[in-house]
N, C-alpha and C positions, 0 to 999 in steps of 0.2 A: 727486653733486650737492652744491654748496656751501651751507652754512647762511647765511642772511641775517641781518644785524644788525637790520634793521627788517623786520618782517613786512609783506607787501603788503596795503594797505587799498584797497578799491575800492567803488564805488557802482553800483547798477543799479536799474531801475524794479521796482516790486512786480509780482508775477505771482500769479494766483489760487492756484497750487500752493504759494505761500509761507505761506498762512494758518496751517497747523498749526505750522510752525516759529516764526512771529512770535508766535503765541499762547503758545507755550512760553517764548520770550524775555520777553514781557510778564509772564507769571506768575512766572518765575524772578527777574526783575529786582525785582519788587515784594517777593517773599519774602526775597531775600537782601540787598537794598540799602536797604530802608526801615525796618528793624526798630528803628533808634534813634529814629525820628520818629513811628512809627505803631504802635498795638497790633496783636496778632494778629487781632483781630476786624475792625479797620479794614483791615488788609492783605487779608484774605479777601474783604471786601465790594468793595474796589477790584479785586482780581484776578478777581472773579466777572463783571466786565464782559465777559470773554472766555470765559465758560462756553459760550456758544452760538458754536461755531467758524464756522458759516455766516454769522451776523450780524456777527461780528468781521471776517471776510474781506470781506463786503460794505461795511462801514464803511471798511476800508483801501482797497478798490477805488474808493470814491466820492471819495476824497481824493487829493492828490498824495502818494504814498507812495514813499519810497526805502528800499532795503535796503542796509545796510552789510555788506561782506564782508571777512573776514580770510583770506588764502590761499584765496579762492574759496568759503568757507563763510559763510552768513548768520549774523551775530553781533549785529546791531542794526537798528533801523528808525526812521524819522521820518516824520511826515505833516503836511501843510499842509491845513487846512480853509479853504475859501474862498480869498481872496487874501492874508490877513494873520494867520491864527491857527495857531500851531504847536499841533496837537492832541496828538500823541504823539511822544515821543523816548525810546526804550528801548534799552539795551545789555545783552547777556547778562552776568551777573556775572563769568564767566570771562574776558571781553574788556574789562571795565571798566578805564579808565585807560590804554588803548592808542591813543587818538586816534579811535576810531570815532564817538563822540558829537560831537566837534569836526568831523569830516569831514561828518557828516550835517547838523549845524547850519549850517556854511559853505555847503553846497549849497542848503539851503532859503533862506538869506539871499540867495544869488546869484540863484536862480530868482525869488524874490519881487521882488528889486530890479530884475531885468531886465524884469519886467512893470510896473514903475513903482509898485510898492507903497511908500508912504512909511515905514511902520513895521510891525514884526512884534510880535504880542502872544502871550504864553504864560501859562497858569495852571500854575505850577511847584509840584511837591510840595516839602515842606520839605527833603528830601534833595537835590533838584535845583536849588534856588534859587541856591546858591553857584556851580554850573556856569554858569548863565545870567548871573549878576552879573559873573563874571570875564570874560565875553565882551561886556560893555557893556549888558546889559539892566538896566533901572532898575525897582525895585519901585514899584507904584502903589497896591495895596490888598491886604489880607488877605481871604480868603474862607473860608466854611464851606459845604461841599457835602454833600448827603445822598446816600448810596449805600446802598441797602437800609435796614437799621436803624442804620447808622453815620453819623457826621458826620466828614468829613475836612477838615483845614485845608490851604489852599494859598495861593499869592501870585500875583497878576497882575503881570507885568512886561512892559515893552515896550522896544524898541530902534528908534531911528530909522535907516533905511537910506539909503544913497546921498545923504547930506546934501550932499556936494560936487556930485554930479551934478544934484541938484534945484536947488541954488543956481545952477549954471551955466546950467541951462535957464531959470530965472527971469531971469537977467541977459541972456540971448540974446533973450528975447521982448520 
């Protein structure tokens, strides 16, 4: 078998059996990728959202959730709550920087755009803000959210989708 220069990235829909793996990705991503922006107590409060694996799985199942795979193994996931809110986008630290997050975000944007959603909104953590800004998301406001006994800062960003398609529709009508 020949080695590939570019590992194969793919997407698939969320399955209930993915909950334990996605919970691990969620927790590992917070632990390893956010330590420059959040204290250990803040990280633990944030990660505790997934302490109840059943509830975490139900939340993922209730949203449009995609799993990003690298050579067939799940290494990231993203979810869309309602029609226009990116609720979660997490990539395992071992796969960070390999295009998984970009693939997941592109897919959510395409899906939302195909449904006629004019813009997507995301409350990005401080460490994820640059990822979204590089992809055309614009900061709207800073937020402080209470999780357990901790306060965590994030930024609401939005991106207008399909502006050309929407303009063409307006001109046609």
